[in-house]
C-alpha positions in Angstrom: 52.8 -13.9 13.9 54.1 -17.2 15.1 57.7 -16.3 15.7 56.9 -13.1 17.6 54.5 -15.0 20.0 51.5 -12.8 18.8 49.4 -15.9 18.0 50.2 -17.2 21.5 49.1 -13.9 23.1 45.8 -13.9 21.3 45.1 -17.5 22.2 45.9 -17.0 25.8 43.7 -13.9 26.0 40.7 -15.7 24.5 41.3 -18.6 26.9 41.2 -16.3 29.9 37.9 -14.6 28.7 36.2 -17.8 27.9 37.3 -19.7 31.0 37.5 -23.4 31.8 34.1 -24.1 33.3 33.0 -27.1 31.3 34.3 -29.5 28.5 32.0 -28.0 26.0 33.2 -24.4 26.7 36.7 -25.7 26.4 36.0 -26.9 22.9 34.3 -23.7 22.0 37.4 -21.8 23.2 39.6 -23.7 20.8 37.1 -23.0 17.9 37.0 -19.3 18.6 40.8 -19.1 18.7 41.1 -21.0 15.4 38.4 -18.7 13.8 40.0 -15.5 14.8 43.4 -16.4 13.8 42.5 -17.8 10.4 40.1 -14.9 9.5 42.9 -12.7 10.3 45.0 -14.5 7.7 47.1 -16.7 9.8 47.9 -20.1 8.1 46.0 -23.1 9.5 49.3 -24.8 10.0 50.4 -22.1 12.3 47.1 -22.2 14.0 47.4 -25.9 14.7 50.9 -25.6 16.2 49.7 -22.6 18.3 46.8 -24.5 19.7 48.7 -27.7 20.5 50.5 -26.4 23.6 47.4 -24.5 24.8 44.9 -27.4 24.2 46.8 -30.2 25.8 46.7 -28.8 29.4 43.1 -27.6 28.8 41.9 -31.1 27.6 43.7 -32.7 30.5 42.3 -30.3 33.1 38.7 -30.8 31.7 39.3 -34.5 31.1 38.3 -34.3 27.4 39.3 -37.1 25.0 42.2 -35.8 22.9 40.7 -37.5 19.9 38.1 -34.7 19.8 40.8 -32.0 19.2 40.5 -31.9 15.4 36.8 -31.0 15.6 37.1 -27.5 17.1 40.3 -26.7 15.3 39.1 -27.7 11.7 35.5 -26.3 12.4 37.0 -23.0 13.4 39.7 -22.8 10.8 38.3 -24.7 7.8 34.8 -23.8 7.4 33.2 -20.3 7.6 36.5 -18.5 7.9 37.8 -20.3 4.7 34.8 -20.1 2.5 31.8 -18.0 3.6 32.7 -15.1 5.8 32.8 -11.8 3.8 36.4 -10.6 3.3 38.0 -14.0 4.2 41.7 -13.8 3.0 41.8 -17.5 2.2 43.0 -18.7 -1.3 39.6 -20.4 -1.7 38.0 -17.0 -1.6 40.5 -15.5 -3.9 40.5 -17.9 -6.8 37.0 -17.2 -8.1 37.6 -13.5 -8.2 40.0 -14.0 -11.1 37.3 -15.7 -13.4 34.3 -13.9 -12.1 35.6 -10.4 -11.6 34.1 -10.5 -8.0 35.6 -9.2 -4.8 36.4 -11.0 -1.5 33.4 -9.4 0.2 31.0 -10.5 -2.4 27.4 -11.4 -1.5 27.5 -10.4 2.1 24.0 -11.4 3.0 24.3 -14.9 1.5 27.8 -15.2 3.0 26.5 -14.3 6.6 23.6 -16.7 6.1 25.9 -19.6 5.1 28.3 -18.7 7.9 25.4 -18.8 10.4 24.3 -22.3 9.1 27.8 -23.6 9.4 28.0 -22.2 12.9 24.8 -23.8 14.0 25.7 -27.1 12.5 29.2 -27.0 14.2 27.7 -26.3 17.6 25.3 -29.1 17.4 27.8 -31.5 15.9 30.5 -30.7 18.5 27.9 -31.1 21.3 26.8 -34.5 19.9 30.5 -35.7 19.6 31.3 -34.6 23.2 28.2 -36.1 24.6 28.8 -39.4 22.9 32.4 -39.4 24.1 31.4 -38.7 27.6 28.7 -41.4 27.5 31.3 -44.0 26.4 33.5 -43.1 29.4 36.2 -41.7 27.2 38.6 -39.2 28.8 42.0 -37.6 28.5 44.8 -40.2 28.7 48.6 -39.5 28.8 50.6 -40.7 25.9 54.1 -42.0 26.2 55.1 -40.1 23.0 53.4 -36.9 23.9 55.4 -34.0 22.6 56.1 -31.1 25.0 56.1 -27.8 23.2 58.1 -25.0 24.8 56.1 -21.7 24.9 57.9 -18.4 25.0 57.5 -16.1 27.9 58.4 -12.9 25.9 55.4 -12.1 23.9 53.7 -8.8 22.6 50.6 -7.4 24.3 47.2 -8.1 23.0 46.8 -4.8 21.1 50.0 -5.2 19.2 49.2 -8.9 18.5 45.8 -8.2 16.9 46.9 -5.1 14.9 48.3 -7.0 11.9 45.1 -9.1 11.7 42.8 -6.0 12.0 44.9 -4.1 9.3 44.6 -7.1 6.9 40.8 -7.4 7.2 40.4 -3.7 7.3 42.4 -3.2 4.0 40.2 -5.9 2.3 36.9 -4.3 3.3 38.1 -0.7 2.5 39.7 -1.5 -0.8 37.3 -4.3 -1.7 37.0 -3.2 -5.3 40.7 -2.8 -5.9 42.4 -5.7 -7.9 44.7 -7.9 -5.9 43.5 -6.3 -2.7 44.7 -9.4 -0.7 48.2 -8.8 -1.8 47.9 -5.1 -0.7 46.4 -6.1 2.6 49.2 -8.7 3.3 51.8 -6.2 2.4 50.4 -3.7 4.9 50.1 -6.4 7.5 53.7 -7.6 6.9 55.2 -4.1 7.2 53.2 -3.4 10.4 54.3 -6.8 11.8 58.0 -6.2 11.0 57.9 -2.8 12.7 55.8 -3.6 15.9 57.2 -7.0 16.5 60.9 -6.0 16.0 61.7 -6.4 19.7 60.4 -9.9 19.7 62.1 -11.0 16.5 65.9 -11.2 16.9 66.6 -12.1 13.4 63.9 -10.8 11.0 65.9 -11.8 7.8 66.1 -15.3 8.9 62.3 -15.3 9.5 61.6 -13.9 6.1 63.7 -16.4 4.5 62.0 -19.3 6.4 58.6 -17.9 5.6 59.4 -17.5 1.9 60.7 -21.1 1.8 57.6 -22.3 3.6 55.2 -20.6 1.2 56.8 -22.2 -1.8 55.7 -25.8 -0.8 51.9 -25.0 -0.6 52.1 -23.0 -3.8 53.7 -26.0 -5.7 51.2 -28.4 -3.9 48.2 -26.3 -5.1 49.7 -26.0 -8.6 50.3 -29.8 -9.0 46.8 -30.7 -7.7 45.1 -28.1 -10.1 47.2 -29.6 -13.0 46.2 -33.1 -12.1 42.6 -32.2 -11.7 42.5 -30.2 -14.9 43.8 -33.2 -16.8 41.2 -35.4 -15.1 38.3 -33.1 -16.0 39.4 -33.2 -19.7 39.1 -37.0 -19.8 36.2 -38.7 -21.5 35.2 -40.4 -18.3 34.8 -37.2 -16.4 32.8 -35.7 -19.2 30.2 -38.4 -18.8 30.0 -37.9 -15.1 29.9 -34.1 -15.5 27.0 -34.4 -18.0 25.1 -36.6 -15.5 25.7 -34.1 -12.8 24.3 -31.2 -14.9 21.1 -33.2 -15.4 20.4 -33.1 -11.7 16.9 -31.6 -11.3 16.6 -28.1 -9.8 18.9 -25.1 -9.9 22.1 -25.2 -11.9 23.8 -24.1 -8.6 23.1 -27.6 -7.2 25.1 -29.2 -10.1 27.8 -26.7 -9.6 28.2 -27.5 -5.9 28.2 -31.3 -6.5 30.7 -30.9 -9.3 33.0 -28.9 -7.2 32.6 -31.2 -4.2 33.3 -34.2 -6.5 36.6 -32.7 -7.7 37.5 -31.7 -4.1 37.1 -35.3 -3.0 39.0 -36.8 -6.0 42.1 -34.6 -5.7 42.0 -34.1 -1.9 42.4 -30.3 -2.1 39.9 -27.5 -1.5 42.0 -24.8 -3.1 42.8 -27.1 -6.1 39.1 -27.9 -6.5 38.1 -24.3 -6.6 40.7 -23.6 -9.1 39.6 -26.4 -11.4 35.9 -25.4 -11.0 36.7 -21.7 -11.6 38.6 -22.4 -14.8 36.6 -25.3 -16.2 33.0 -25.0 -14.9 32.2 -21.4 -14.1 32.4 -20.1 -17.8 29.5 -22.4 -18.7 27.4 -21.2 -15.7 28.2 -17.6 -16.6 26.7 -18.2 -20.1 23.5 -19.3 -18.4 23.2 -15.7 -17.0 23.6 -16.7 -13.3 24.7 -14.0 -11.1 28.6 -14.1 -10.6 28.2 -13.3 -6.9 26.1 -16.5 -6.4 28.6 -18.6 -8.4 31.5 -17.3 -6.3 29.9 -18.3 -3.0 28.5 -21.6 -4.2 31.8 -22.8 -5.7 
């Protein structure tokens, strides 16, 4: 998607539709681009490097403080499209399915309600940060070490660009009860991409090799954080903390949420925390008779 220029086409198309009327609309545009790309299965790293060359001139034109750039990017790419929207192809949404036997589209009503909550909070928080920035007189300032990113002119049209994303999400929803549906969806999406983006990819073999190499690093990173976190959860000290958390008054789902958040903060990895919670915490909550769909979404 990145090498062919498809992500660039999608981003530019959204930018044209949304316009550049106001600073807040500019931030919303970045959020929308990040959301569409990540919900379509594009890596957040690719999204960031896609948005950088588009956001720089936009922030400069609207005179927005560049320090606000992470807000729309990580709100759009690291919240509802990662954990709450039904069918999200993120690893965080995949991990609980292995323990609970649930699907990626589990609990759609709860998922949409949670997504709406995140959406409203994000809208308000981003408006607050922008208003505070403008009130403080902060604006866009040129940096001496600003990186200039070269954007290719030869890119596929919008229809071709979104086709792999639509095929991935479509496969997940159509085959949501099939085991390893994400792998199937990704395979379909990769084959479609290889076919329709052939004219835009001079060396597909080189790109596949680079993509394979790039995928190994996050895989090892996630594995190592899960291993570290698992050892941590088996320690006597964590057992005391876990026992204290489980005594929190109210629904057991609250203690599950707090436990997962605690591990996430300790190891600094959302996927690692979900993996640890799924392996070490969820079996006990299943024995309580709690609906697996609820456990999936909460964790």
